[in-house]
C-alpha positions as CSV (number, residue, x, y, z in Angstrom):
1,M,-34.0,-60.1,45.9
2,T,-32.1,-63.4,45.9
3,D,-29.4,-64.4,43.6
4,V,-31.6,-67.0,41.9
5,E,-34.4,-64.3,41.5
6,L,-31.9,-61.8,40.2
7,E,-30.7,-64.3,37.6
8,S,-34.2,-65.1,36.6
9,L,-35.1,-61.4,36.1
10,A,-31.9,-61.0,34.1
11,R,-32.9,-63.6,31.8
12,M,-36.4,-62.4,31.4
13,W,-35.2,-58.9,30.8
14,D,-32.6,-60.1,28.2
15,E,-35.4,-62.0,26.5
16,H,-37.5,-58.9,26.4
17,M,-34.6,-56.7,25.1
18,K,-34.2,-58.9,22.0
19,V,-37.8,-58.2,20.8
20,P,-38.1,-55.0,18.9
21,F,-40.5,-52.4,20.2
22,P,-43.8,-52.8,18.5
23,R,-44.3,-50.4,15.5
24,A,-48.0,-50.1,16.5
25,A,-47.1,-48.7,19.9
26,Y,-45.2,-45.7,18.6
27,W,-47.4,-42.5,19.1
28,S,-50.0,-44.8,20.5
29,V,-52.4,-44.0,23.6
30,V,-54.5,-46.9,25.0
31,E,-57.0,-46.2,27.6
32,G,-55.2,-42.9,28.4
33,E,-51.8,-44.5,28.7
34,D,-49.0,-43.5,26.4
35,M,-47.6,-46.7,25.4
36,V,-43.9,-45.5,24.9
37,L,-43.9,-43.7,28.3
38,L,-45.5,-46.9,29.9
39,D,-42.6,-49.1,28.4
40,T,-39.9,-46.6,29.4
41,E,-41.2,-46.2,33.0
42,T,-41.5,-49.9,33.4
43,A,-38.2,-50.6,31.8
44,G,-36.6,-48.0,34.3
45,C,-37.9,-49.9,37.2
46,V,-36.8,-53.2,35.9
47,I,-33.3,-52.0,35.2
48,S,-33.1,-50.2,38.7
49,T,-34.0,-53.5,40.3
50,L,-31.2,-55.4,38.2
51,E,-28.7,-52.7,39.4
52,G,-30.0,-53.1,43.0
53,R,-31.5,-49.6,43.2
54,L,-35.3,-50.3,43.3
55,D,-36.3,-48.0,46.4
56,D,-39.7,-47.6,47.7
57,R,-40.4,-44.6,45.3
58,L,-39.6,-46.7,42.3
59,Y,-41.6,-49.7,43.7
60,R,-44.7,-47.4,43.7
61,I,-44.0,-46.4,40.2
62,L,-43.5,-50.0,39.3
63,L,-47.0,-50.9,40.8
64,G,-48.5,-47.9,38.9
65,C,-47.0,-49.4,35.5
66,L,-48.2,-52.9,36.4
67,A,-51.8,-51.5,36.9
68,A,-51.6,-49.6,33.8
69,L,-50.4,-52.7,31.8
70,D,-53.2,-54.6,33.3
71,K,-55.6,-51.9,32.2
72,V,-54.3,-51.5,28.6
73,L,-53.6,-55.1,27.7
74,P,-57.2,-56.0,26.9
75,F,-57.4,-53.1,24.5
76,I,-54.3,-53.6,22.5
77,D,-55.3,-54.9,19.0
78,D,-51.9,-55.6,17.6
79,E,-50.6,-59.1,18.1
80,E,-47.0,-58.1,18.2
81,A,-47.8,-55.3,20.7
82,V,-49.8,-57.7,22.9
83,R,-47.0,-60.1,23.1
84,Y,-44.5,-57.4,23.7
85,Y,-46.6,-55.8,26.5
86,R,-47.5,-59.0,28.1
87,H,-44.0,-60.0,28.5
88,L,-43.2,-56.5,29.9
89,R,-46.2,-56.9,32.3
90,D,-45.0,-60.4,33.4
91,T,-41.5,-59.0,34.1
92,A,-42.9,-56.1,36.1
93,A,-45.0,-58.6,38.1
94,F,-42.0,-60.8,38.8
95,V,-40.1,-57.6,40.2
96,A,-43.1,-56.5,42.3
97,G,-43.5,-60.1,43.7
98,T,-39.8,-60.2,44.8
99,H,-39.7,-56.8,46.4
100,P,-39.8,-56.9,50.2
101,A,-43.2,-55.0,50.1
102,G,-44.6,-57.3,47.5
103,A,-43.4,-60.5,48.9
104,A,-44.8,-59.8,52.5
């Protein structure tokens, strides 16, 4: 990841962290996905990227999170949760697109 990409990711993540976790997502399972766990796993991959530690194993986890986010987004019926998870998805997609395996 270039310095410019890392700065962009840091801004995206800072913006995301300013938004409170949506109340509707607590104890929520959408299309078989635990929404708190999905948030936590995705966040872990983003933070690992910011710290320069996104290895191939975490990259595969990130791709799974991205696929899960794409699966659940159409079924989330709370506006606040949709905005939150859409931004999380966009951040995950940014990371995936800048990883050497995703950028190739």
